[in-house]
N, C-alpha and C positions, 0 to 999 in steps of 0.2 A: 418523456413519453411514457403515461400509463395505460398499460394494454390492457384491456377484460379480461377477467375468468369467474366462467359461469359455473359456478360452483362451490360448496362452504368445503371442501377436501381438500387438505393437504396435499400437494402433490409430493412430499418426499415421506412421511408418518401416513398420511392416507387416513388420519384419524378429522372428522367434521369437527366444525366450531370456528370461532372466529378466525378468521386470516389478515396475514398482516403482507403491510407493502415489502415487497423483496426485489432487489435491484438485480437484477440479471448479469451485467455484468460490476461489480462492485462499485461500490459509492466511491470508493476511496484513491481508486484508479480514474474518476472522474465519468463511471457510468452514470446513464439517466433513463436507461428504458426500467420501467416498475412493472410490476403487477401484483394484485393480492395472491396468491399462490402460498405462501408459506405461514403456518399458526407461528404465535410466538416464538414456542421453544426450539422448532427447527429454525427458526430466522436467529434468534442469539445464539445457537449452536452452530452454526454457520459462521457469521458474524465474527465470533470471539474465538476462531481457533484460525484454520487456513487461508481464510479470506482478511484476517487483522493482516498476517503478516505479509500479505503479498506486495503492498503499497512499497514497501523496502527494496526488494528484489533488485539485484544492481541491472541485470538485461532490460526491463522495464524502463529505468532511472537514466541508464545509460541512453534508452531509445528516445527518452523525452527530454534530453539536455540540450541536444539541438535545436529544438523547437521552444527554448524557452518563452521568449517573446509572443511565440501563436499560443504556448497553453497558459501562460499569466502564471496565476494563484497555481493552477493545479501542478505545473513544475515547481512550485516553492515548498508545497505538500506534502509532495513524494519526498523532501527531503529529511522533511521534521524525523527526528530522530536516527539519522542514518549517522553510519562512523566516519568522522575523516582526520585525517594524520597531517599532521606537523612536524617540522623539526623545531627542538630547541637545545644549542648546541649539538652535544652529539648522539643525544637522544630525541626518539622518535614517540611524539604523543599520540592514542589515540581517542578522540573527543566525539558526545553526539553533538548531532546540531537539533537546539531546541526550538522549538514555536515563535520564540521573540526573535528568529534571527541569529541569536547567540550561540560560542559553543560550550558546555558544559564545564566543570571543575574537572580539572584530571593531576595526578600526582607526580612526582618526578623521583628517581632513584633515592635523592637526598632527600625524600618526603617535602620536599616544599609542594606547596599548590599552583596550578597554573588556575587562575579564572579571569572572567569577562572583565576587560579595561572599566566599564562601567559599574560594576559589583565591587571594584579592588576597595573602594573606600570603607561599603560596609563591611567587608570581612577585615580588613585592618581593625575598624574599630571593634568589630567584635573579638578578633583576637586579643587587641589592646585593653580591651576591660575584662576577661579572661585571666589578665596577667595584671590585676589590681589597678588597673591605671585610671587618676579622674578623669572625669568628661573635659576638663582644660587640656590635660596630657591630651587626651585622645584625638582632639582636633586638631591640634598641634602636629600629631601622627600622622593623620590626613592630609593638612596642610602642607607636612614635609613629602609627604609621597606624590604629591599633583603637582609639585613645583622641581622635582628632580629631572634631568633629561633621559630620555629611553634610553637603554641599555644599563643604566647604572643602578647599583647595588646600594641599598639605602638601610642604616643600621636605625633604629626608631626607637632602639632603648628595650629594656627589659628581656633582653635576648629574642627580639623581633627583626629578623633580617629581609627586608623587603628586595626584589629585583625589577625593574619596569622593563619588561620584556617589549624590544618595537615590535611593531605588526609582523607574525608569521601566517602567510600565507597555509591555508587548509585546504587538501583534495578530498574526494571523495575517496576512502580505503575500498570500497565493494568488496568488503568482506561478509556480507548477509547472504543470507542461502537463496536459492535463485525459488521462484515462482511453484508452489504447488501444483502438480496436474489435475489436483482434485477442483480448481479454480475454473479451468476450460469445463472438465467434465461438469462440473454446477452450471454453467452458463450453456452448453448443449444440450444437458437435460432439459432446463428450464425454456428454452426458448423452443426446443420439441415439443414441448407441455402447450405452451403456447398457440402452437401453431395445431395439434390436436385435438386443444379443447381436454374433454373428459375422456375421452376416448385412452389416454395415455394412463388412466386410473387405476383401471382391473390389472390384475396380478398377472405377470408375463415373466419367463423366465429372464429375459434380458434385463428389462427395464426394474425389475426387483433386483436384481442385482446390480445395477447399477446407482437404485436407493438405500442398497445396505451399505455398499462404499463409501456413500457421503453422508449415513448415517457416524458409519466406525471412522471413516476418515482412513481408510485404506488406498493409502499411498500407492503399495503395490499394484493392484489393478488399476486405478487410475493412469499410471506409465504403460499399462498394456493396451488403453485403448485411446490413446493420445497418441497425436503425434506432431512434434514442432517442427516448424517450415521458417524460413526469412525471407521477405522481401528484399530489394537492393537498396532501398533507403527507407527512413523513416519519412513519414504524413501527420497532421495532423488531426488523425480521425480515428475511433474504435469501430468496428464493425461483426455481424455476426452472419451466416449464411447458411443455408441448408444446401449441401452440394451433391446431394441426388442419393439414387442408393447405391454400392457399389460392394458387395449386394443389398446391405446393412446400411442403414442412414445417415450419412456423414454430414457433421454440423463443426462448420469453420468458425473459429474464432479471432481477429485480429485485434492487437493493441499498438496504439501509436503507428498505424500504418505499417510495423516493419515485425513485427512476432504475429505469428499465425500457429494456433494450433490447430489441427481436424482430431473430432474426436468421433469416433466409431460407436456407434449404440448398439448391443449386440442383439441380433436378431429382432431388430424392429427395424419396419419399414414406414415411411411417409408418403403419400399417393398425391402430392402437392409437385408442380413443378419449383424449378430454382427460387428460393427466397432470399431476400438479402435486407437487413438492417445496416443502416450505416450513420455516424453521429460526427459532427464535424466537431473536434475539440476548439477551435480557433474561433469559430462562430454560432455555435453551440445549436446548430439545426440537426433536426434529427428527420430520418426519412427510411419509412416498412413498408415494404411490400406484401407483408403477413396480412393475412384474411383473419376475421376477428375468430377467434377459436368457437368450433362447433360444438352446438350444446347437446 
């Protein structure tokens, strides 16, 4: 859903110029609510910093994991680059999940390598050639490996020993950092901008402080104005809502139905009733009660 923005002024740096499409909830999390509210520099600054790390946050991936059948490709995309653990004999190995669904290469304590089975032949060929083996010997080594039983140790010659491991189940390690509070702060501020329109642009202490925190990536400030909540169960939707003035305006962001982040906009009031945006992640349906931004 693309909402209009009736200005050429970036809501973050307040400079005028060509504006780019911004995802209010990050696109990496499946967000589709957009508007042309940020200049290219500000958009890139946010997208290449705390937003880019949010996708791997363990709390988001855990919430999404139980709804994989509803989320489809989004659930898979959230896991790309995540660390997974597997046990090889007495050693625990941590590897990252790649975009092709395979795990990356890892090294054991004896300096041997764990590689995806689909790539084993390529690695064996490369190692044998580096040891001076001719093509015929390389081909024979690859064939020998392909025929050996799982679990067997194999001497390919030229001091090359390989072991065909049996399939080892891998589970998420969940060692990545939690989502930065700057993400809900950004979402809350941008949603407020879409409600208020250009009246959010003039200098005001509370809004200026938010803009500065986002530009400087001030997590301490973001933490002071963002409160985390949890629902009972996950559900396949994202949402944003203006919750009223308490006494300052409060914007709530919901991710995967479970995780709620209430953002207080310091010294800022919004003179509208409760406004809600929802995005059903299973059907793609979006609903928004927001009025068009004031001109």
